[in-house]
N, C-alpha and C positions, 0 to 999 in steps of 0.2 A: 457482745454477745463472743460466745467460746462457739465458732461457730460448727466443728465438729461434734459438738458434745446432743445436739438438740437440731428439732425444727421445725418449724410448724406446721399444724395440720393443714391437710389439701383434702380435697374433693376426690382426689384420683386417689382410688380404689383399685390397685392394682389388678385383684384377685376376684374383683367380684362376680358373681353368677347368680342365677337365680334357681331357687330350689322350692321351686313353688307347681300350683296344677297337679298337673300329671305327666312334667316335663322332666325326667330327670336330672339331676345337678352334672354337669360334667365338670370334672376339675381342672385347675386352672392353677398353674404353677407360677412364681411370684419370677419377674428376668433376674432375679439375686440368685433363686437357690442353684447351686450348683449340678451340676452334668452327675452322671454317676463314674466318668474319669476325671471328676475333678476332686483337689481336696478339699475338706469344709474350711473355709474360712473362718480366720479365728479373730478374736477383737485382743485389744493391748494387754489385756493379762492370761493371752494363749486358750480363754475358753470359745467351742465353737458358735460361729453365730445362725446354723441352720440347724436342721435337726436332721440324723441323719435314718432316712425314711426301709426300714427293715421292706424287704421283698417279702411279705405272707402270704404270695396265694398262694403257692406251694403247699402252708399247712391248713389253710383252709379249702384250699381242691387240691388235697394229692391226688395222684397216679398209682401211688404205690405203700401201701402201709406194712409196716412191720409192728406185730404184737407183740414185745417179748414178757412172757410171763403169763401168756395165754392158756385160758383152763375151759375145761366142758365137764368139768366134774361134778353135779349137784350140787348145794350148799355152801360152794363153793365164792367168795368173794369176786374172785378174778373172773368166774363164770360169767356173772352177771354184765359185768364190764365188756368182757368178750362179743356177749351176744351182740353187747347196743353197738359195738364197735363194729360190728362186720354188718350191721341194719346200718349205718350212718357212711360206708365204706360203700355200699350197694345203691344208696341215694346219690351219692357222686361221682361217683363210677370211678373209682378206685378199686387197685387189686389188694386186698390181702392175706399176708403172710404170717402165720403166728410161729412165736417160740417158743419152742419150753424143751428141757433136755431129755425127758423120758417117754414123749409122750409123739405116735406115729401121724396121729390126727389128731384135731380140736375140730366138732362143728363141721366134721368132712371134710375141712379142709388139708391139706399136703401141712405136716408142722415140721421143722427144723429146727436142731438140737441147737443151733449156737447162732449169732447174731453174723460169725463169718458163715457159715451155710447158706446166706439168705440167695435166693438166684439172680437175684436183680438190687440195684443201687438202689433205696427207696427213699421217699421224699419225707416221710414222717415213721417216727418211733416211737411204739407207747407203751409206759416202763409200768408195768406190773407187780414192779420188786422194791423189795425192803429198802436196800442199797442202791442206788441207782448211780452210786461214783463209778463201780465197776465197768459197768455197763457203758458207760459215757467214753469208757479211756477205750473199748471196745469200738462205738462205731466210729471213735472217730477214725480207726483207720479204714470203714466202709462207706466216709462220706456222706453221710446223713445229713439232709440239710437240718432237718426240727427235729425236738424230742420234747415228751411228754413225762413229769416226773408226777406223777400223783400223793407219793410216800412223804408220811410227814414226821414228826420229830429235828423239824432243823431250827431255826433260829426263833422261832414262834415257841421253844423249849424254854429259851434261856443261852445261858453262856455255853454251855458244850454244843448243844445245838447251833449256834450262832456259828460255833467254830464250824461244822461239819458241812455247813452249809456256804461257808468262803470254802472250804477245799471242792465242794461239789462245784461252787461258780469256775475258781482256778480251772480244774479242769475240763469245761464247757469252754474255757477260752483258748485254753489249749487245742480245743478238738475242730473249732471252726463250727460246732452246728449253733442251732440257736435251742436252747432249753424253755418253756412253759413250764412253770412249779421251780421248787414241789410244795409241796401240800394244798395243789387247787383239784380238778374235780374234771368231772364229765360235760362239764357245762359248755363248751364247746363243739361237743359232738350231739348237743340237741336236734331235731329234727325241726323244722321253720320251715311254714305254711308258705307254699309257693302260689294259694289264688289269692293272693294281695296283689295291691298293685301299688304304682306312687314312692314318693322318696321311704328311706324304712328309714330305722335306726338301729344303730349298732350299740352295743351294751360293752360295757369293760365294769370287771368285778373282780374284787380280791375278795369275798367271799362271794362264794357260788350262792346262797339262801336269798341276800341281799340282792339279788336282781331275778327274783322270780316273779314279783310283782310289774315288772317291763317285758318280762316275757309274756306274760300275760294278755298283753296290751291285745297280741293277736287276737284271742277271741271276742276283739269289741271292733278288727278291723283294720289295726295299724299292723302295716309289715315290720320285721325285723330283719335283719340279713346276717348279724355274726352276734357270736358272744365271746367274747375272751375271758375266763376266770382265772385271773393272775397268780392268784397264791401269793406265795412269797418273794416271787420275783426273784430268784440268784442270777437270771441273764434278761429274761422279757420281760417289760416293764407295763405300766400303764401307758409309756408317753411314746412306747414304741406303735403302742394300736392305736393311738389318737393321730399318730402321723401318718398312718397306714389309711385307719377308716376316712382321715381326711380329703384322701388321694382318690378314695373309692364315689363312681359317678352315682352309684344306686343310693349312697349315704344322705340322709337328708340331715338328721342328727348324730349327735354322740352321748349317751346316758354313762354315766358313771359313778360308778360306787367306790369309796376311794381310803382307807384303811389312815395308810401312811406313804407319802410320796418317795419314792429310792433316791430319785435328784433331783434338785430345784431347778438346777440348768436347765434339762431336759425338758421337765414337765414345759415350762415357759417357753420355749424352742418349740411344743409339739403343740403348743393352744396357738402361738404363731404362726404358726404351718396353718389350722385351724380357721385361723382368722383373716390371713391371707385367700383361701379359700372358699371364705364365707359359710364354712362348714360349725353352727353353734354345737358347743359344749356345755354340758348339763350335768352337774354331779353336787353327789352327797359327799362331802369329806367329814368324817368323824374327826373328832379330838378336838373342836370348841372348848368341852372343860376339862380339868384337872383329872376327871372321872374316866369321860370319853378317851383322855388322852393314853391313861394306864391301860383301860380296855386294847387299846386300838394295839397298843405295844406287845402286850401279852397272845393275842393272833398272829399279828405277821410279825413281831422282832422287827417292826422299822419305827422308826423314831416321827413323829406325827407333827410338829416341827410350831416354832412359836404362831398360833392361829391369828393372830392379828396380821402377819406377813403372809401365810397364806393365803387369808381372806383378800389382802388387797394384792397382791400377783394374781389370783384369778381373776379379781375384777379388771386387773389394769392389761390383762390379754383378752378380755372380754369372755372368758369363762363363768358360767350361769353358776352358781351356789344357789343350791338349795335344803331345807331342812330333813325335808320326809320323803321317802320312798313313795308315795303319794305324791308328791311334789311333782318326784323324779320323774313316774311316769305321765304324769298329765302336761308336764311341760316341755318335756322332749319328744310328745305325742306334737302339742299344737306344733313348736319348731318346727317338725319336719316336713309335716304337711300343710303350712298354710304358706301362702302366697303373700310376698315382699309388700307392706301397708304402703297406700297413697298417701295418707296422712296418718299423726297420729291421735287424731280426736274420735275418744269412743260416746256412743251412745248409748244410755239406758234405757231400755223396753220392756214394759210391763205390764200387767193387769190390774194391778196396786199401787196405790202410793206409796202404802209404807214399804213395800218391797223395792221401791226402785229411789224412795229416801235412802231406806239401808244400803242398798248395796251401794249408792252415789259416794255417801258419804267413807266408806271403808277403800272403794275405789280413788279418790279424792285424795284423802288421808295417803294414801301406795303412790301416789305421785302422777297418777294416770291425768291425761288431762279429758274436761268435758265439758266441749266449748257449746254457749249456747247458743240455738238454731236461729236464726233468721226470722223475723217476725213474717216475712213472706212464707217461708217453711213451716211454722206455726198457723198458719191462717189454714195452707193448707191441707195440714193436719185433721184443722177443726172441720172440714170436709166430713169430715167421717169418726171424728170424737169430741164429745159433748163440750162445748166453748166454756165451764166452769173446770173444766180438765187441767193439768198443769201439761205441756206438752213442749215446753223450751228447751229438756232435757235437765231431769230423765224426762221418758213420754209414760203418762199412767193414759192406758187408754180404757181404763173404768171397767175390762172385762167383756161384756157386751160384744163390740167389737169383734173380736176373736173371731166370735161364731158361725162369722157370712161371711161375705164378698170385701168386706170392707179392711176386714184382716191382711190380708195380702196386699192391699193399697197402700197400706198404713206402713208396712215392713218395706216396701220397692220406694217410697217416697222418703223415708229416712235413709236409705240409703244412697238413693239421687244425690243427695247433698252434699255437696267439695268439701264440707269441715270433719265430714264423718269418713273413719276409714274401718270403724270395727262398731260392730252392733253387739252389743249382750241383751241376752235376755232370759232374767229368772222368773222359773217357772218355781214356785215354792213346794207344790205339791197339785199332785194330779187332780182334776175336776172335766172331766170327759160329760159328752163330747168335744166341747169345747177345747180343752188343751189337744186333743188328736188332732185338731184343725189348726191349731197355731202352731204346733209341731209341726205340721205338715205343710203352712204355708213357709216355715223360719225354713224348714228344707230346700223349696222350691225354688225361694228368691235367693239361697246361698247359692241352688246350682246356674243363677245369671248374673253372678255378681263377681270379681274381684274383689271385691270386700271382706275382710272375718266378718263372720257371722256366729257369735258363743251361743250355748245354750248351759243353763243352770239347772239340773233336774235337780230337785231339790228333796224328791220322796224319797225315802226309807228304805221302801222294799226293794224300786228297781227293777219290778216284774211289767210293769206295766206296757203293751205293744208299743205305744208311740215310744217311748223310751228304747226299749229293743231292737225294735226293729226301725222303726221313721226316723231317729237323731243318730243311733249308732248302727244303721247300713247308710249314711249317709258319708263319704270322702270330702265334701266339705262343710259340715259345719262341727266342729269343736263341741264336743258335749263334755260338763263338768258334772260332777256332785256335790260340788259347797263353794260357796264363795269365794274363799280364800284360797285354791288351789286355782279357781279362773281368775282371780286380782292375779295372783303370783305368775301366771301361767303368761296370761297379755302382759304385764308390763314387761317380761320377758322375751317377748317376743317383736317388743316396739324398740324396748332398749340394744335388742341384738340387733337389729337394723340398722339400727341407729349407727351404731358401734363401728359395725364394717363398714359402712357406708362413706365416714372417715378414717380407717385404719390404715395406717399406715405401720409398717413393721420398724419399730424400735432397732433392729439390731442392723437395718442396712445404713445407720446414722452412728454406730457404733465406734468408738476410735479406733484404729487399729495401731497405732502407731506412739510411741509416747509424746507431749507435748512439752517447749520449753519447758513451761511450767513445772511438769513432774520432775525433769533432770535439775532444775534449780532446787525443788523442794527435796530433793534423795538425799541432798547433805544436811539435810537438818533432820533426818531419820533418826531416831537410837533403836535399834532392836531389843525389843524386852523392856524397854522403860517406859516411863507417863515421863511426856513432856513438862515443861513450865510453860504458864502461862504466857510470857515473853518469847520460846520458842513455837508455841503452836501456834501466838498470831502471826510470829513471821512465815511458818507455812501456808496461810491462808493467803499472807501478801503474798508469797509464790503464784498465788493461784490467782487475782488478782484481786481478793476478799480486802474491803477496805476494810483498817483497824484505824482507830484513834489517833490522833496525834500521842506521841508516850516515850521516853525515855527510859532505860533501866541503868538506875544507880545505885553506889554501894558508901556513899557518903551522907550525912544530912548536908553539908553544903552544894554537894553536885544535885540533892531532889532541889533546892531552895534556884539554882541557876536552873533545872531544865523547867522547874515550874514556871519561869519566868518566860522560856522560847517555846515550852507547851501551849503557856495561857491563862489564865484566872478564869474561873475557879477548877481548882484541880480535885481528880481521886488517887489515892495513895494505895497499891497493893502489894504485896508479900507477892515476890513470885520466886515458886521452887519446884523442883522435879515431884516432889511426892505432894501438890495441895491441888484437895480436890475442891471441896467446901471452906474459899478461905472466910465468905460472910460469919458461920456459926464461930471459927476462933476468933472471932475481930481482926482478922488480917486485913481487913479494908476500911476504908478513912475516906468519906466525900464531900464534896464544897468545900474544900481548903481554899482561905481566899488570901492567907498572908504567912510572909517568910517564916514568922513563927510558931503559924500554924503546919507548915511542912516542916520545921525542924523537931515540933511534940509528936507528930506524926509518925516519923521519921524513926526517933527514940523509940515509940510506944510499940511500933512494927517488930522492930527486931527484938524489942523485950520481947515481945508476945513468943514470937519467935524459940527462941534461946531457952524458954520457959515448956512452950511444947515438945522441944527438939526434934525440932522440924525443918529442916535444910535449907537454906534461899540462895538463891542464886542476886538476887540484888530486889530491892524495892521500884516499881514500877511506879514513875510518875504519868499520868493519862490524863487525856483531856476530857471535861465532863459534857458529855454527851444525855441531856432530859429529855427533849421531844421526841417522842413517837413511839411508835406498838414495840412493845418488848413481844420476841417469836424466839422459838429454839429450831438449828438445823442440826441436823448430827449423822451421824453416819456408825452403825454397827454391824457386827459377824451374824450373820443368821446361820447355824447347821445348816439348812439344806439350800438356799438361796443365795450364800456367800454374804458379800456387802449389799446394806438397806439400807434407802435413804428416808428419814425421820425430819418431819419439821411440825411445829406444832406453837400454841403460846408459850411463850417464855418467862425467865424468871421466877420466880415462887409459882407461879400458877400451872408450872410442867408437875410441878410436884402434885397439886391440889386437884386441879381439872382431869389432867388425862389428855389433854386436848391435842391429840396427834395424830396425822398421817403419813401413814408410809408406802413407799415405791421400791422395788427393784431394778439397780440398771440394768441396763438402758432403757430412758424414756426419755419423752421431748418436752416443750415447754408446753403442750396441752395438757399432758400428764402432771407438770408442777403446777399450773394453776388448780389440777382439777384436786391438788390434794389441799390448797389453800379452801377450796369451798367448801370439804367434808369439815372442815372444820367448824366445832359448836360456835366459836366465837368469831368465824371471819367477820362479822358484821364488825368488828375493831379495826380492822383495814379500812373500810369502807368510809369512816370516820359518824363518831356518836357523840348525843351531849355537846353537841360546838367542833368538836375535835375535826380538825382538815383529812382528809383520806389520804391512807398511808401510800408510800412509794410501793406498788405491790409486782409493778415492774423488775424493779430493783432488791426487791426480795426474790422474785422467778430464778432472776440471772441467781444470784448466790446459790441456790438450791441446784442451778444446772450447772454451778460450777464446785461447789462440792461432790455433785456426783460425777464429775470428771474425774474428781481426784478420786473416789473412790473406785471408780472402776480402773484407772494407774496404777494404784498402789495396791488393788484386791486383797490379798488376805493380812499384807504388810501391816495395814491401817487396822486396829482391832476395832476401837475405837472415836471416833470427832465429837466433840462436841462444843458450841458456839449458842452458848445462854449467858445473859443474851447478846440478840443481833438485833440491833433496835433500830426498826425501820422507820424512815423518815419520812415528814410529808412529803406529798406527791411531788415529784423531781427531784428530791433532796439527797436522794438514795438509803444506803441499807450499811450500819457500823456492825461490827464484831465487836463488843465490847469486852468479853471474855473467851474466850477458848480453852477448851481441855483435851487435848489430842494421847492417844497409848500406840505403841508400834509393839508389833510382834516382831 
């Protein structure tokens, strides 16, 4: 094993916290996190290993605010914004200073003619000007901490706008202040309800309007604490706010609407901080389709990234990706408010056998665990439920028991079962007075248990008192309107707590210094060139990855001698720096068993290469390895995340089935094994139709060694493709039969 490249997962979750009930979460810092005075540690390629968390306290709670371009002239856009900012400053207790070159006062407040005339150093400057660049340069002289630029016409408009945004970003970097925007809005200065208790949702959106459904959760009793509308992210970005919110004790969950990530590495570091602190991050990330990606680029001027890599990276670091804004609000609300589960078992309780069966099918298909209740528990439930009804799970009460004293008895008995962690009650339609009593019994029972109680109120009306008052009035019952959203949220809730219970930051084990393998392999790299198969295999050998016995020869006689040394049968292949797919050109000969076949194959291979005008460095005479599972392991460079590692079914299957899994280094053994479980063809590794199980441990070791190579070479290794990697029967290892490497 390459000891420093990975570590087996443990249950020592260093930053575990309880974000549940009425007790606010307390931020817990990893022991590996640097202090404010320490330099942020870097990995072997010079990339940071911890998020640099910006101190945004004075952004969200400033003591003094300057409004540049303030106005009180009716009909002017700046007037409404100024009015809202004055009201917001009053709520947060900030002094506000209007700035305008020709107004003595604005809304009765003394107005200053320029930034230089401000009476004090301000924490936050809000720029109501069409060109923020000159103002940024002025603000640099006054040591302003934060600025917000609403102006549009930057990267979202194309090349010229992108150039203007880069000039703005450069000015911000020189100034020392931090900028929100441009192309942002007033969402950061919304009024949040202060009469709601419990852990809150912090909201991050690149498109302000897309955050409205989450913001309106306050009307359903769900607390919000912050809203960061990041806009074009010339400076402050989604990752900065994730890192900051993950440290705030009142934040129970972070909800994000992301159009494009500014920097993949920063995003992973922020997600890592949230995972270490036990704070769930739920995200809608657009760009799953080509159309969605084009729209995202036109809106924010950002690269959306290859969606498969984004999806894998989010999953790897515990970010919960959902598709719709309705899923975002329901999932974030549940994760912010629900207590840590005791167990993953889900029981479905309904007044209709059809409803219970329907929901149970959907829940099971989604991967939720529905345990069969013990016979003793079923006998107990049959005290109140007719014996002909099924109570094994789902539990069907037949309807009538919910209308009297039996209803609460049933609920309490289910929740008392140690195999039950979540009770879900789908109420497909109101049927007062029984549905009213059922809702009240569920709420009352939820107040007496530390287990999660979920209700799906299926009425399309939504004005019923049982829904509006009883269910929504409870901080302990999670109420949904659809089966799908409930299943998505509960699956995310259980998955998040499983993930954080075993999470260990992969950055802690990332290599800090080059290995002896790297120093040995460096001499084999050829900048800007593709390596021959023989050279690529030498690269693998330097990292301890097994390759077949083989010799590179330049004559038929040498090929015959090599075959005798390698051992018959052999494979002969052309080897050259410009060769990719050799099989299609007829440049591979397999199963050769005699000297005459070797000589004929040598002549044929060199003739084909000469005819195709393909330069060779020789002919490889290779050991023939037949019995095993063909896999592919490779490295590619992603525009957002840098090196990524891919594993999948190899040979021709990789091109036909596209069955592959991706991870972003660094990652540990647990993630390497998770990659294999994600493959549709995973059963092939377990042995099918009499074939022995494959050596999965050896395959995992190859994945981790390739990961180490990708980290150490960074961008120098543009592409690596080991295909096929023959995974032999258990205990016999894995052999790289072919390899392609492209250097930058």
